[in-house]
C-alpha positions in Angstrom: 0.8 20.8 -34.8 1.5 24.4 -33.9 -0.8 25.6 -36.7 -3.6 23.4 -35.4 -3.2 24.9 -31.9 -3.2 28.4 -33.3 -6.3 27.7 -35.3 -7.9 26.2 -32.2 -7.0 29.3 -30.1 -8.4 31.6 -32.8 -11.6 29.5 -33.1 -12.1 29.6 -29.3 -11.5 33.3 -29.3 -14.3 33.9 -31.8 -16.6 31.4 -30.1 -15.9 32.8 -26.6 -19.1 33.5 -24.8 -21.0 30.6 -26.4 -22.1 28.4 -23.5 -20.6 28.3 -20.1 -17.1 27.2 -21.1 -14.4 28.2 -18.6 -12.0 28.8 -21.5 -10.4 32.2 -22.0 -8.1 33.5 -24.6 -6.1 36.5 -23.4 -3.8 37.2 -26.3 -3.2 36.0 -29.8 0.3 34.8 -30.8 0.8 37.8 -33.1 -0.3 40.4 -30.4 1.9 38.7 -27.8 5.0 38.7 -30.0 4.3 42.4 -30.9 4.1 43.3 -27.2 7.2 41.5 -26.0 9.4 42.3 -29.1 8.2 45.8 -29.7 11.8 47.1 -30.2 12.8 44.4 -32.6 13.7 45.2 -36.2 12.9 41.6 -37.3 11.3 38.5 -35.9 12.6 35.3 -37.4 10.5 32.1 -37.2 12.5 28.9 -36.8 11.1 25.4 -36.6 13.2 23.0 -34.6 12.9 19.2 -34.8 14.6 17.5 -31.9 16.6 14.3 -32.4 15.9 11.4 -30.2 19.1 12.1 -28.4 18.3 15.8 -27.8 14.8 14.9 -26.6 16.3 12.4 -24.0 18.8 15.0 -22.8 16.1 17.7 -22.5 13.8 15.3 -20.6 16.6 14.4 -18.2 17.6 18.1 -17.7 14.1 19.3 -17.2 12.9 16.3 -15.3 9.9 16.4 -17.6 8.5 14.3 -20.5 8.8 15.6 -24.0 5.3 15.5 -25.6 6.5 16.8 -29.0 9.8 16.9 -30.7 8.7 20.0 -32.8 9.2 23.5 -31.4 8.9 26.8 -33.1 11.1 29.6 -31.9 10.6 33.3 -32.7 13.9 35.1 -32.7 13.9 38.8 -32.2 16.7 40.8 -33.8 17.7 44.5 -33.4 20.6 45.9 -35.4 21.5 42.4 -36.5 21.9 41.2 -32.9 19.6 38.5 -31.4 17.8 40.1 -28.5 15.4 37.4 -27.4 13.6 34.2 -28.2 10.0 33.2 -27.8 8.4 29.8 -27.9 4.7 29.0 -27.4 3.9 25.9 -25.4 0.5 24.3 -25.1 0.1 21.6 -22.4 -2.7 19.8 -20.6 -3.6 20.7 -17.0 -6.4 18.5 -15.6 -8.5 17.8 -18.7 -8.1 21.1 -20.6 -5.1 23.0 -21.9 -3.1 26.1 -21.1 -1.1 28.0 -23.8 1.9 30.0 -22.5 4.4 32.1 -24.4 7.9 31.9 -22.9 10.4 34.7 -23.7 14.0 33.7 -23.2 17.0 36.0 -23.0 20.0 35.1 -25.2 21.8 33.9 -22.0 19.1 31.2 -21.5 17.3 32.8 -18.6 13.5 33.4 -18.7 12.7 37.0 -19.4 9.0 36.8 -19.4 6.1 34.3 -19.5 2.6 35.1 -20.6 -0.5 32.9 -20.4 -2.1 33.3 -23.8 -5.0 31.0 -23.2 -6.3 29.1 -20.2 -9.1 26.6 -20.7 -9.6 25.5 -17.1 -11.6 27.6 -14.7 -9.6 30.8 -14.2 -9.6 30.3 -10.4 -6.9 27.7 -11.1 -4.8 30.1 -13.2 -1.4 31.1 -11.8 -1.1 34.8 -11.0 1.3 37.1 -12.8 3.1 37.7 -9.5 3.7 33.9 -9.1 4.9 33.5 -12.7 7.4 36.3 -12.2 9.2 34.1 -9.7 10.6 32.1 -12.6 12.2 35.1 -14.3 16.0 35.4 -14.4 16.5 32.1 -12.5 19.4 30.2 -13.9 19.0 26.7 -12.4 16.3 24.6 -14.0 16.2 22.2 -11.1 15.2 25.1 -8.8 12.1 25.9 -10.9 9.7 23.4 -9.2 7.0 24.1 -6.6 8.5 23.3 -3.2 12.1 23.5 -4.6 12.8 27.2 -5.4 9.2 28.2 -6.3 6.3 28.2 -3.8 3.3 26.1 -4.5 -0.1 27.7 -5.2 -2.8 26.8 -2.7 -5.8 25.2 -4.5 -4.0 25.2 -7.8 -1.3 22.6 -7.3 -1.9 21.0 -10.8 -1.6 24.4 -12.5 1.6 25.2 -10.6 3.2 21.9 -11.4 2.2 22.0 -15.0 3.5 25.6 -15.5 6.7 24.7 -13.8 7.2 21.6 -15.9 6.5 23.6 -19.1 9.0 26.3 -18.1 11.7 23.7 -17.3 11.1 21.9 -20.6 11.1 25.0 -22.8 14.3 26.3 -21.1 16.0 23.0 -21.5 15.0 22.9 -25.2 16.4 26.3 -25.7 19.7 25.4 -24.0 20.2 22.3 -26.0 19.3 23.8 -29.4 21.1 27.1 -28.9 24.0 25.6 -26.8 23.6 27.8 -23.8 25.2 26.2 -20.8 23.7 27.5 -17.5 23.6 25.3 -14.4 20.8 22.8 -14.4 
């Protein structure tokens, strides 16, 4: 599934400019990982298959549906220590998709989020300033527009979708890597 998404992103990147498609690819997975983990000695790729029980727990914690039970984490290591985790999430907005790389600190907080590709009109894309509001928050239930995060005027669907993806990815991380921070 992840490989199909990556192939799609690369394909769209090469076909960019053909027609009037609103799609835009900003960074490839490889370049994004290189940028956020520039200090890492090693980046380990780990596929995670959620059990039904884990998926239910994540869905309840994040207050979000689990579309896939397969996640791929990229674990950065420096001097043998785990320094960060990244996961790439592709989700549907209105009719098209958005691909976001979430970078998570070892303590389970969001370090950084980067939109890698956005296939809706870019007018609906969340700004970097708005995305930074999620960083370092510890309570997943306070990562919703109107509840800890302001909404985005004229981009409500994008705001809700990004928020949902953030909560879901952080909940997956916390269940898989057993980090217990207040929900």
